[in-house]
C-alpha positions in Angstrom: -14.4 -2.9 1.4 -15.5 -6.6 1.8 -13.2 -9.2 3.3 -12.9 -11.0 0.0 -11.9 -7.8 -1.8 -9.4 -6.9 0.9 -7.8 -10.4 1.0 -7.6 -10.3 -2.8 -5.9 -6.9 -2.8 -3.4 -7.9 -0.1 -2.5 -11.1 -1.8 -2.0 -9.4 -5.2 1.7 -9.6 -6.2 2.1 -5.9 -7.0 0.2 -4.7 -3.9 2.4 -6.9 -1.8 5.6 -5.5 -3.3 4.3 -1.9 -2.8 3.5 -2.6 0.9 7.0 -4.1 1.4 8.6 -1.2 -0.4 6.9 1.4 1.7 7.0 -0.4 5.1 10.0 1.5 6.5 10.7 4.1 3.9 8.5 6.6 2.1 8.9 6.2 -1.7 7.7 7.7 -4.9 5.7 5.8 -7.5 8.6 5.9 -9.9 11.0 4.6 -7.3 8.7 1.7 -6.4 8.1 0.9 -10.1 11.8 0.9 -10.9 13.2 -0.9 -7.8 10.4 -3.5 -7.4 9.9 -4.2 -11.1 6.2 -3.1 -11.3 5.0 -1.5 -14.6 4.3 2.2 -13.9 0.6 2.0 -14.8 0.0 -1.0 -12.6 2.0 0.7 -9.8 -0.3 3.8 -10.0 -3.4 1.7 -10.1 -2.4 -0.5 -7.1 -1.2 2.5 -5.1 -4.6 4.1 -5.6 -6.4 0.9 -4.5 -4.2 0.6 -1.4 -4.7 4.2 -0.6 -8.5 3.9 -1.0 -8.6 0.9 1.2 -6.6 2.7 3.9 -3.4 0.7 3.7 -1.2 3.4 2.3 -1.0 7.1 2.5 0.9 10.1 1.3 3.6 10.6 3.9 5.2 13.6 2.3 5.0 15.8 -0.8 8.4 16.9 -2.0 9.6 19.3 -4.8 12.1 17.9 -7.3 15.1 19.9 -8.4 13.1 20.6 -11.6 10.3 22.2 -9.6 7.8 19.4 -9.9 5.9 18.0 -6.9 6.2 14.4 -6.1 4.2 12.3 -3.5 6.0 9.9 -1.3 3.9 6.9 -0.1 4.2 5.0 3.2 2.4 1.8 4.3 0.1 2.1 7.3 -0.3 -1.7 7.6 1.8 -3.4 10.4 0.1 -6.9 10.2 -2.8 -8.7 8.6 -4.3 -12.1 9.6 -6.9 -14.2 7.9 -8.9 -16.0 10.6 -11.6 -18.7 10.3 -14.0 -18.7 13.2 -17.4 -20.2 13.6 -17.7 -20.9 9.9 -16.8 -17.3 8.9 -13.6 -15.9 7.5 -12.4 -12.6 9.0 -9.5 -10.4 8.3 -7.8 -8.7 11.2 -5.4 -5.7 10.7 -3.0 -3.9 12.8 -2.1 -0.4 11.6 0.7 2.0 12.4 -0.2 4.5 15.1 -0.2 7.5 12.7 -3.2 6.1 10.7 -6.1 8.6 10.6 
């Protein structure tokens, strides 16, 4: 993913809320949607984008009391910095140690 695309993704309001929501606690899409006021379709879309970019992963798959499986997501991103050096913008990331 190009730096512009990454910076655009990370500055997206919904993506930011999702990363904050999953920073210290694994959460389901429904919980993120409800608690952080993100429409469910947008929540699924942004979670997919964040997962594809390597900023989010499935931390756990649980079974609900009704027998359905549910994915719990967790942020892998610890920090991000936008740096301008020598006429070029670069994005620097620090990830949690459990990132694959």
